[in-house]
C-alpha positions as CSV (number, residue, x, y, z in Angstrom):
1,M,-16.3,-40.3,-203.4
2,T,-13.7,-42.8,-204.4
3,E,-10.9,-43.7,-201.9
4,N,-7.6,-42.1,-202.8
5,P,-4.6,-44.2,-201.6
6,D,-2.4,-42.5,-204.2
7,R,-2.1,-38.7,-203.4
8,T,-0.5,-38.1,-206.8
9,A,-3.6,-39.2,-208.7
10,R,-5.6,-36.5,-210.4
11,R,-8.8,-35.6,-208.5
12,A,-11.8,-34.7,-210.6
13,L,-15.1,-33.1,-209.6
14,L,-17.7,-34.8,-211.9
15,L,-20.9,-32.8,-212.6
16,I,-23.4,-34.5,-214.8
17,N,-26.6,-32.8,-215.8
18,T,-29.1,-35.7,-215.6
19,H,-31.7,-33.5,-217.3
20,A,-29.6,-33.2,-220.4
21,R,-30.7,-35.3,-223.4
22,R,-28.3,-38.2,-222.6
23,G,-27.4,-37.3,-219.1
24,A,-28.9,-40.1,-217.0
25,D,-27.6,-42.9,-219.2
26,A,-24.1,-41.5,-219.5
27,E,-23.2,-40.9,-215.8
28,P,-22.2,-44.5,-214.9
29,L,-20.2,-44.8,-218.2
30,V,-18.2,-41.7,-217.6
31,L,-17.6,-42.5,-213.9
32,A,-16.3,-46.0,-214.8
33,A,-14.0,-44.6,-217.6
34,L,-12.5,-42.0,-215.4
35,E,-11.9,-44.3,-212.5
36,K,-10.4,-47.0,-214.8
37,A,-7.9,-44.3,-215.9
38,G,-6.8,-43.8,-212.3
39,I,-8.6,-40.5,-211.7
40,V,-10.1,-40.0,-208.3
41,V,-13.7,-38.9,-208.8
42,E,-15.9,-36.8,-206.5
43,R,-19.5,-36.4,-207.7
44,G,-21.4,-33.1,-207.3
45,S,-24.9,-31.9,-208.0
46,C,-25.9,-29.8,-211.0
47,D,-29.6,-30.4,-211.1
48,R,-30.2,-26.7,-211.0
49,R,-28.2,-24.2,-213.1
50,D,-27.3,-22.1,-210.0
51,D,-25.8,-25.2,-208.3
52,I,-23.0,-25.7,-210.9
53,A,-20.8,-22.7,-210.3
54,A,-21.4,-22.8,-206.5
55,T,-20.3,-26.5,-206.4
56,I,-17.1,-25.8,-208.4
57,R,-16.2,-22.9,-206.1
58,A,-16.9,-24.9,-203.0
59,R,-14.7,-27.8,-204.1
60,A,-12.0,-25.9,-205.9
61,D,-9.4,-26.5,-203.1
62,H,-10.0,-30.3,-203.1
63,V,-9.8,-31.2,-206.8
64,D,-7.5,-30.8,-209.7
65,C,-10.0,-30.5,-212.5
66,V,-13.7,-30.4,-213.3
67,V,-15.5,-32.8,-215.7
68,L,-18.8,-31.3,-217.0
69,G,-21.4,-33.6,-218.6
70,G,-24.3,-31.8,-220.3
71,G,-25.1,-29.4,-223.1
72,D,-23.8,-26.0,-223.9
73,G,-26.1,-24.4,-221.2
74,T,-24.4,-26.5,-218.5
75,L,-21.0,-25.3,-219.7
76,N,-22.2,-21.7,-219.8
77,A,-23.4,-22.0,-216.2
78,A,-19.9,-23.3,-215.1
79,A,-17.9,-20.6,-216.9
80,P,-17.8,-18.0,-214.1
81,A,-16.4,-20.5,-211.6
82,L,-13.9,-21.9,-214.1
83,I,-12.6,-18.4,-214.7
84,E,-12.3,-17.7,-210.9
85,T,-10.8,-21.0,-209.8
86,G,-8.5,-21.5,-212.8
87,L,-9.3,-25.3,-212.8
88,P,-9.0,-27.1,-216.1
89,F,-12.2,-28.8,-217.3
90,G,-13.3,-31.7,-219.4
91,V,-16.4,-31.8,-221.6
92,I,-18.7,-34.7,-221.8
93,P,-21.2,-33.6,-224.6
94,L,-24.7,-34.8,-223.6
95,G,-26.9,-32.0,-224.9
96,T,-28.7,-31.3,-228.2
97,A,-26.2,-29.0,-230.0
98,N,-22.9,-29.7,-228.2
99,D,-21.3,-26.8,-230.1
100,L,-18.3,-26.4,-227.8
101,A,-17.5,-30.0,-228.3
102,R,-17.8,-29.6,-232.1
103,T,-15.5,-26.6,-232.0
104,L,-12.8,-28.5,-230.0
105,G,-13.1,-31.8,-231.7
106,I,-14.3,-33.6,-228.6
107,P,-16.0,-37.0,-229.4
108,L,-19.7,-37.1,-228.8
109,D,-19.5,-40.6,-227.3
110,P,-19.4,-40.2,-223.5
111,T,-16.7,-42.9,-222.9
112,E,-14.5,-41.5,-225.7
113,A,-14.9,-38.0,-224.3
114,A,-13.9,-39.3,-220.8
115,A,-10.8,-40.7,-222.5
116,V,-9.9,-37.2,-223.7
117,V,-10.0,-36.0,-220.0
118,A,-7.9,-39.0,-218.9
119,E,-5.2,-38.2,-221.6
120,G,-4.9,-34.7,-220.0
121,C,-4.0,-32.6,-223.0
122,E,-5.0,-29.0,-222.2
123,R,-5.7,-26.1,-224.5
124,R,-6.3,-22.4,-223.4
125,I,-9.3,-20.9,-225.0
126,D,-11.0,-17.5,-225.1
127,L,-14.4,-16.6,-223.6
128,G,-16.7,-13.9,-224.8
129,L,-18.3,-11.5,-222.4
130,A,-21.8,-9.9,-222.8
131,N,-22.3,-7.4,-220.1
132,Q,-19.8,-9.5,-218.1
133,Q,-21.8,-12.7,-218.7
134,P,-19.3,-15.2,-220.1
135,F,-20.1,-17.4,-223.2
136,F,-18.1,-20.0,-225.1
137,N,-19.9,-20.2,-228.4
138,V,-22.1,-17.3,-229.5
139,A,-24.3,-14.5,-228.3
140,S,-27.2,-13.3,-230.4
141,I,-30.0,-10.8,-230.5
142,G,-33.2,-11.3,-232.6
143,F,-33.9,-14.6,-234.3
144,G,-31.6,-16.5,-231.9
145,V,-33.5,-15.3,-228.9
146,D,-36.8,-16.2,-230.4
147,L,-35.5,-19.6,-231.3
148,T,-34.3,-20.2,-227.7
149,R,-37.8,-19.4,-226.5
150,A,-39.5,-21.7,-229.0
151,L,-37.2,-24.7,-228.5
152,T,-38.6,-26.5,-225.5
153,R,-36.8,-29.1,-223.4
154,D,-39.3,-31.7,-224.6
155,A,-38.6,-30.8,-228.2
156,K,-34.8,-31.2,-227.6
157,R,-35.3,-34.6,-226.0
158,R,-37.7,-35.9,-228.7
159,W,-36.1,-34.5,-231.9
160,G,-32.5,-33.8,-231.0
161,P,-30.7,-31.3,-233.4
162,L,-33.8,-31.6,-235.7
163,G,-35.7,-29.7,-233.0
164,Y,-33.7,-26.5,-234.0
165,A,-35.1,-26.8,-237.5
166,I,-38.7,-27.4,-236.3
167,A,-38.6,-24.5,-233.9
168,G,-36.8,-22.3,-236.5
169,F,-39.7,-22.7,-239.0
170,K,-42.1,-21.6,-236.3
171,V,-40.1,-18.5,-235.6
172,L,-39.6,-17.6,-239.2
173,S,-43.3,-17.1,-239.7
174,R,-43.3,-14.2,-237.3
175,M,-39.9,-12.6,-237.6
176,R,-39.6,-8.8,-238.0
177,P,-36.5,-6.7,-238.8
178,F,-35.2,-4.4,-236.1
179,R,-32.5,-1.7,-235.9
180,V,-29.2,-2.2,-234.0
181,H,-26.6,0.5,-233.5
182,I,-23.1,-0.9,-233.3
183,E,-20.1,0.9,-231.7
184,Q,-16.6,-0.4,-232.6
185,G,-14.0,1.9,-231.1
186,D,-14.8,5.4,-232.6
187,Q,-16.8,3.8,-235.5
188,R,-20.6,3.9,-235.5
189,S,-22.9,1.9,-237.8
190,M,-26.5,0.9,-238.0
191,S,-28.0,-2.3,-239.2
192,R,-31.6,-3.3,-240.0
193,T,-31.5,-7.0,-239.1
194,I,-33.4,-10.0,-238.1
195,H,-30.5,-11.6,-236.3
196,L,-27.2,-10.3,-234.9
197,A,-24.7,-12.9,-233.9
198,I,-21.4,-12.4,-232.0
199,G,-19.3,-15.5,-232.0
200,N,-16.4,-16.4,-229.8
201,G,-16.2,-20.1,-230.9
202,R,-16.6,-21.7,-234.3
203,H,-20.0,-23.5,-234.0
204,Y,-23.4,-22.7,-232.7
205,G,-27.0,-23.8,-233.1
206,G,-26.3,-27.5,-233.5
207,G,-23.6,-27.2,-236.2
208,M,-24.0,-23.8,-237.7
209,T,-20.6,-22.0,-238.3
210,V,-19.9,-18.5,-237.2
211,S,-17.3,-17.9,-239.8
212,E,-15.2,-20.2,-242.0
213,D,-12.0,-18.9,-240.4
214,A,-13.3,-18.6,-236.8
215,A,-11.3,-20.1,-233.9
216,I,-12.0,-20.1,-230.2
217,D,-8.5,-18.9,-229.3
218,D,-7.9,-16.2,-231.9
219,G,-8.6,-13.2,-229.6
220,R,-11.5,-11.8,-231.7
221,L,-15.3,-11.9,-231.9
222,N,-16.8,-12.7,-235.3
223,V,-19.9,-10.6,-235.8
224,Y,-22.6,-11.0,-238.5
225,S,-25.9,-9.4,-239.2
226,L,-28.6,-11.1,-241.3
227,E,-30.2,-8.3,-243.3
228,V,-32.6,-10.5,-245.3
229,R,-36.1,-9.3,-246.1
230,S,-37.9,-12.6,-246.4
231,A,-38.0,-16.1,-244.8
232,L,-37.4,-17.6,-248.2
233,K,-34.1,-15.7,-248.5
234,L,-33.0,-17.0,-245.1
235,L,-33.8,-20.6,-246.1
236,F,-31.5,-20.1,-249.2
237,L,-28.8,-18.9,-246.8
238,L,-28.9,-21.9,-244.5
239,P,-26.3,-24.1,-246.4
240,A,-23.8,-21.2,-246.3
241,M,-24.5,-20.6,-242.6
242,R,-23.6,-24.3,-241.9
243,R,-20.3,-23.9,-243.8
244,G,-19.5,-20.4,-242.4
245,T,-19.5,-18.8,-245.9
246,H,-22.6,-16.6,-245.4
247,G,-20.4,-13.5,-245.2
248,R,-20.0,-13.7,-249.0
249,W,-23.7,-12.9,-249.4
250,K,-24.6,-9.2,-249.8
251,E,-27.5,-9.6,-247.3
252,V,-25.0,-10.5,-244.6
253,R,-22.8,-7.9,-242.9
254,T,-19.7,-9.3,-241.2
255,F,-16.7,-8.0,-239.3
256,S,-14.5,-9.1,-236.4
257,S,-13.4,-7.1,-233.3
258,A,-12.2,-7.7,-229.8
259,E,-14.8,-5.3,-228.4
260,I,-18.1,-3.8,-229.5
261,V,-21.2,-2.2,-228.0
262,V,-24.7,-2.9,-229.3
263,R,-27.7,-0.6,-228.7
264,T,-31.3,-0.9,-229.6
265,R,-34.2,1.5,-229.4
266,K,-36.0,-0.6,-226.8
267,P,-34.2,-3.2,-224.6
268,R,-33.9,-6.5,-226.3
269,S,-33.0,-9.9,-224.8
270,V,-29.5,-11.4,-225.4
271,N,-28.9,-15.1,-225.8
272,T,-25.6,-16.5,-224.7
273,D,-24.9,-20.2,-225.4
274,G,-28.6,-20.9,-225.6
275,E,-29.5,-19.1,-222.4
276,I,-31.1,-15.7,-222.2
277,T,-28.8,-13.9,-219.7
278,T,-28.8,-10.1,-220.3
279,R,-30.4,-7.3,-222.4
280,T,-29.3,-4.4,-224.6
281,P,-27.4,-2.2,-224.4
282,V,-24.7,-4.8,-224.3
283,H,-21.0,-4.5,-224.2
284,F,-19.2,-7.4,-225.8
285,Q,-15.5,-8.3,-225.1
286,V,-13.0,-11.1,-225.5
287,L,-11.5,-12.6,-222.4
288,R,-8.3,-13.9,-223.9
289,H,-7.1,-17.4,-223.0
290,A,-9.5,-17.3,-220.0
291,V,-9.9,-21.1,-219.3
292,R,-8.1,-24.4,-219.8
293,V,-10.0,-27.3,-221.4
294,Y,-9.0,-30.9,-222.1
295,V,-8.9,-31.6,-225.9
296,P,-7.8,-34.5,-228.1
297,R,-4.0,-34.2,-228.6
298,Q,-4.1,-34.9,-232.3
299,G,-6.6,-32.0,-232.8
300,V,-4.3,-29.5,-231.1
301,V,-1.3,-30.7,-233.2
302,A,-3.3,-30.6,-236.4
303,A,-4.4,-27.0,-235.7
304,G,-0.8,-25.9,-235.1
305,R,-1.4,-25.1,-231.5
306,E,0.7,-25.9,-228.5
307,P,-0.9,-27.9,-225.7
308,V,-0.7,-26.4,-222.2
309,A,2.2,-28.0,-220.3
């Protein structure tokens, strides 16, 4: 812990996942950048997923913010404690996909991301809930779950974002459609799908886009169902999925809502931010403006949003 002669200095809890793709190399760079900016840094452990939220809760009364270095899974693990404590947080993107950082316009360079924290411009963003499990980016059932299981830690480290494509081709060879029943208020519908995605943020899966008009503070979940019948058709869809224009295809059903319930004939696993955290039936909700995050000031102004005072 750095000595703090100035009691007005911001105090940050720094949690770096050294198991993340770039975690070990980035830690000294981030620490140096924060301390150079006059931030008093206390380091904590996040070697295990369960340690992250527990450490934030334990230190909440002693710090002014949390700085999280890792991938989207690290951020997902911290979400419950960020909601409970109300502490603003900074993102140091060190994982494979870094989808929340992409959504918020946070630089992928660790030193530049630390500079965003030092600037201190906050933005309130939404969280999605899947059976009360919070998520920043997307929840999915079907193909996304199979992809998570196929994408090993070694593949992420070796191939980076390309690992998603390699694992995806393996999953495609054995994908099978399944039925989902969706309840939206008093409306009921059924979809025969290979992949159901419920997006809170804008990006997921290493740069895929939930919807071309999605925003992480718009109070809605963007839902789409891939109702393709062949792997070849899905491959044709991929460019549109990166742009977020896949909703224009007849094989893709889309809608947005603040709350839905999804049921399947047999329980199916649900992926939230790259972690399998719950099963169907699943109740999805938006937790409006649930947390505060440090973002580049120019990005907030360009998006027409007001920074948090």
